[in-house]
N, C-alpha and C positions, 0 to 999 in steps of 0.2 A: 628658482635657481638663485643661489647667493654666490657672488664672485669669490668671496673669502673661502667658501667651502670648496670651490673649484681649485683655488690656490693651495689649500690644505692637501687636496688629493695629489697635486703635483709634487709637493715637498715630501709627502709620505712615500710616493713612488720613487723619488730620487734618493731618499734616505738622508738628505741633508738640506740645509737652508743657508747656502753660502752665496757669494756674489755671482758666481757662474750660473748656478741654478736659478737665481732670481732674474738675472739678465735673460736667460734662456726662456723662462716663463713669460716675461714681459714681451719678448719678441713674438712668441707664439700667440699670445693674447692679441697683440696688435694685428696679426694676420686675421684671426677669427672675428675680430671686432670691426673689420673693414666695412664701410658703409654700403658696399655693393653686395654684401652677403645678407641674404634674407632667410636662407635655410642652412647653408653650410657655415654655420657660425658656432659660437661657444655653447649655445643651447643644444645643438646637435651633439657636441662632444660631451656635454653634461648628461644627456640622455643615454649615450652609449656607456659612459663610465658608471652610471647608476645601474645599468643592466649587468655590467661586469661585476659590480658589487653585490648584486642580487644572487648571482649564480657562481660564486667563487669555487665551490666544490666541483663544478663542471669543467673548470679550466685547469689545464696541466701547468701552464706557465703564465700566471696572471701578470707578471711584470712585462713580458713581451707584448701581451695582448693590450695592456693599458698604454704602453708606449705607442703601439700602432694606432690606438684610438686617438691619442693626442696629436699624432703627426699625420694621419691619413688624408686630411683635407687642409693641411696647413698652407699649401700652395693651391689656390683655386681661382681660375680665370675661365669663365664660361665660354670664352672665345677660343680657348686652347684645347688640344687633345692629349697633352702630356702632363696633366696635373699630378697624377699618381706617381709618375717617374720623378718629377721634380720634388714632390713631397717626400718620396723615399730617399732621394739624395740629401734633402734638407735634414731628414732624420739621422742619416748616417753621420753627417758632419756634426750635427748638434750633439748627438749621443756620444760621439767620440770625445768632444770637449767636456762632456759631463762625466767621462770616465767609465762609461758602460762597457761591459765585456763584449768581445768580438762576437760571441755566440748570440747574445741578446740582440745586438745590432743587426746581425745577419737575419735572424728570425723576424725582427720587426720590419726590416726592409721587405721581405717576402710577403708578410702579412699586408703591408700597405699596398704592394703591387697587386695583390689578389683582389683588391677592391675596384680595380679598373674595369674588369669584365665580370666581377662577382663570380669568380671561379676559384676553387680551392687550389692552392699551390703547395701547401704543407699538409701531408696526409698522415703524419705519425700519431696524431691525436685529434681531438675535436676543437682545438683552439681556433684554427682558421675558420671552421664552420660557424662557431659561435660569433666570431668577429663579424662575419658577413651577415649573419642573422641579426645581430645588434644593429648593424648599419641600415638594414631594410625593415626593421620592425615597424616603422611609420606606415608602411604599406598596409599593414593589417589592423590599423587603429579604426576608430569610428569614422564614419563618412565625414563628419564635421572636422575632425582633426586632419584627416587625409586631404580634404578640400583646402584647408589652410596651407598644408604642405604644397599642394599643386600651385596655389597662388604665389607662394614664396619662390618656388622654382621658376615660375613664369617671370617674376620680377628680376631674378638673376639673369634671365635671358631676354631682358627687355630691349636689348639692342637689335633684336630680330623681329621683323613683322610677323603677324599671325600666319601669313602664307608660307613662311619659312619654318617658324617654330612648331606649328601644329603637326605637319608631316613628320618632322624629326622626333617630336615627343611621342607620336603614335608608334614610330618604329622602335623606340626604346621600350615602350610599354608592351608591345606585341612580342618582343623577345622574352620578356618575363612570362607572358602567358603561354608561350610555346614550350617553356621548360616543363619537365615532368614534375618538378617541385621548385617553388620559389625559395623556400627555406631548407637549409641543409640538415639541421638538427631536428630530432623527433619532437623535442620540447617546443620549439618555435613553429614547426609545421602543424602540430596539433592545436596550437594556440592562435596562430595568425593566418595560415594558408588560405582557408576558405574566404575569410573577410578580405584578404589582400586581393584575391582574384576578383571578388565582387567589386571592390573599389576600383581596380585597374580597368575592368570592363566598363564601369560607369564613366570613368574619365575618358576612355577612348570614345565612347558614344557622344561625349560633350565636345570633343575636338573637331 
């Protein structure tokens, strides 16, 4: 990942390279580069943007999806339960300053909120489904990559002892296992579903 490439993606999305867009980007990067973030950082955003770039023909509204990627974890505090709501509010305010249309802002807000419980809120096309699948693609990677992800998440929750963290983590993982499908799109389900379930079960057994 090269930071300059990330910045180029932002200015390409905004369609301009002025003071407002530069200040907006710097503020966003400051959030994602916070030292307390080990997984929910700029690498995660880069991964999701790369996935969106890989499947542009699958997306109906690439602009709204990319904005949602940029903003969906902009506010992240492992101690709080309203990160998605705060991230959505941040996006609305920021995008208004950037001059985005009310339609794009409204769609972006809903896309961000859908990441809270990983449930689709916008059903008119597969944009919401792909966003959620991009976000959870890590679950279906190799065990080595997945294990690094679990360690990064644990570091973000390092304020909690094992006796608190492990039961909470198990609860989250079991919710995914109880779903009929972890991934919403056929593309991601075919590619990652089996491995994701294998990884999750393995992590549960280790907790």
